[in-house]
N, C-alpha and C positions, 0 to 999 in steps of 0.2 A: 382476437379482438378481448380488453379485458372482463372477466364475468364477473357483475355483483349480486348479489343473495341477499333480499331483503324479508326481515322476519321482525315477528311483533316482537315485544321482551319486554318483563313487569308487567304495570298498568298502562302505559301509555308511550314506553319506548320506541324505537325502530335500533337492531339488529344488522349491524351488516360484512360481509364479510366478503371480502375482495380478492379476488383470485386471477391468475396470470396461468392460463394452459400448457403456455410456453415453457416456462421455469418449476411451473408446480408450484412455485410461491402463494402463500396467502392469506392475506389480514385481514384481521375483527380489528374495524373501527370500534373502539370504546369498549367497552363491558360491561355493560348492565347485569346481564346476567348470566357466569359462566357456562351454567350446565346447560341452559339453552345454545348459544356457542360452538359447543365443544360435538351435540348432538345433529347441530343442523350442520359442521364441518364432517361428523359422520356418515353421515347421509348421501354426503355426495363426494365421497371417501377423496376427501379434501385433508392434505397436513395444514395444518396453521404454522405459519412459520413467523409471522408479526403480530405484533398489537401494538395500531397506533392510537394513543388518546388525545383529544381534544380538550380534554379541562378533567379537573384532580373532582370533578363533587364523585360522589360514589355509582350515582347513575350511570356513569361512564370508565368509569374506572377500577369500580368496587371488585370486579371481578378477575382482572388484572394476574395476581398471588395464586392461581385455580389455573387460570388456564396458563398462566408460565407452571405449571409443577409438572402440567399432563402433556406440553408437546415441546415442553422447552424453546420456546420460540422464544423471540429476543422483544422488548417494549421498548416506544418512543413514544416519544411524548412532553409535554412542555413540564419545565423544572419541579411548579404548584405539584404535580402529582405526589409528590413525593409527602404530602400532607398524608396521605393514604397511607403513610407507612414505610413502604419501600422505593426507593427511584429509580426512575426508567433507567435500564441499558441502556440508551441514547438521548440526552436531552436535544432540545431541537431548540428553536426559533425563529422567529422570522427572517426570512429570503434563504434559510438551509434547502440543501436539496436533499431527498434518502429515495429508493426505489422499492419499486418489485419488481425480481426480474432486471429486463433492460427496459421499465416503465421511469421515467424520472417522475419524483412527486415532491412539487411545493409548498412548502412550507410558509402562514401567510397567519401574519399577526392578527387577529379578530378578538382581538380584549375589551373587555364593560361588564358583561357577564360575572367572569371572572377576571382579575388581571393578567391571566397566562394560556388564557383560549388560545387557541389555535386552529385553522385550517387543514385541508389537506387538498392540494390543487391540484389536480392531472392534466395537465395542457391539451395532449394527444389524443388525449380519453372523453375531453368536453364534461369535466364531472368535476366535481368540490366535493367533499365532504365538511361540514360546516358546524355540525355539536346543535351548540344552542346561540349559535351567535347570529343570527339568522332562522327566520321559520316562515310555510310556507304566511301569507299573510301578515307575519308580525315580527319581533325579535324578544331576544332570550331579557330577561328579568334583568333591572344590573346592579349585579347584591356585591361588586366590588369595586367596580371605578367610575369614572366620569363620564356627563354627556361626553364631555370636547373627544374622549379615548373611545368612546362606544361609536359615535360617530363616525370618526375618522375610518372606526374598521371597517362600518358600514358603507364609505365609500371607497376600500380598500374590493369589497365584494360585489359593490357597482359598478367600479373598472373592471371583470372580468369580461369574458366577449358575452353575450347576451343568449349564442346559445348552451348556455354550459348549464350543466342539468344538477341542481342541490340538492343535495341527498339530506336533508334536517332529519333530528336526532328524537323525536317526538310527533304524534298524531293530536297535531294541536289548533286545525284547521276552522275545525267549525267553532271553535272560540273566537281565534284570534278575527275569525269573518265576522263575528257580530259587530267586534270592535272595530275595524275597518271599515264596514257599513255606516257605521256611527262618527265614523271620523273625516269621512272619506263620500257623504250619498249623492253627489252628485256626479260620480264615475262610473260611466258606462261601465268601461271596461268590467270593471271590479261585479257591475251588476251579471253580465253574463259571467265573471271568475267565480260568483256565486251559484248559479243555475249549473254552471258543470260541478261544484264542488257536490252539492243535493243529490245528483244523479251518482257519481261516484261512492259516498258515504251509504247513500240505499241503497248499492250493490253490495257493502259489504268489503268496497275496495280501498286501499290508500290513498291517499292523497299526495303523497311527498313518492319521491323528487318532484322537484319544482320545478320549472325554466327559470333562470334570470331575468328573461324577459318579460316574462308575464309577473312578478314580483314586482319589477322596477314600474310596471304598467297598475298596476293594483296596491300592493305592502306598503302602507300607510307609513311602518316608518325608515324604506327607503324612499319616500319623499318627498322628505323633509327640507330637501333644498329647492320645493314646487313652489312657484309664485303664491298659487292657487292655497296649497296648503300653508303655508307661511301665512298667510293674510287670513284663511279660516278659526289659525291658531293662534296669532297672535305676536308670533313669533319671528324676529325684524329677521334672521338667519337660520340658516339650516341644526344651527349648536340648539337655539332655542325653541324653532321647532321640531326635535326630539325631546326635549327637555318634557314639553307641554304636552306630545304623545304617551311619550311613557311614563309621566306621572299620571294621565287621563285613564290611557290603561290598567296600569297599578290596582285602582280603583272602583274599573267598572264591573 
């Protein structure tokens, strides 16, 4: 089985190393802090062979050059990563397939936070690295995309198997929870989730990864197609409701 090592980076990022023990290949999922990644790999005696970027922001691709210089790995990501100065060795887009050892990885367009944002989905491992497209109880700010575009991206995530583990890039869950309770106050499953989050964070543990099934039931942004949410937020359709939610969250 694939091994995922998760560790804290910067102020609230998570770093991920994805390791295939059969081939020995190891991928960095985004690169917020090159030194932290290199140290984590050394501690596990893993050789970094790949970097997979989800989007171009410096807290996701800023460590590319240093990690590549230290390991001679291959950098894979959307074309927009070139905005940080160096193009990926392999540019990928929606529908492309890449590999880690014998594991097949599907590239999914989840743009909206940025226009080239992608996720990496490994069906046989039942997991996805979603960057800043979706968080536990939230989604990324819409810095570059449109509401139609972002909602289409969230629909692609919603279409994955409910058992999929979502590896989000930040520990934003407590902040997202406060807005989710405001946005969807009568959701009993959300209140149960809130109690769980409180216990997990009080113990100093991460709330990530999360399961898609839990997010489908509690994440207000993924519920923009729910009639109750549309009634509460005045949206006549999912895009309008998503827009209202995203606008409200931006100033919450």
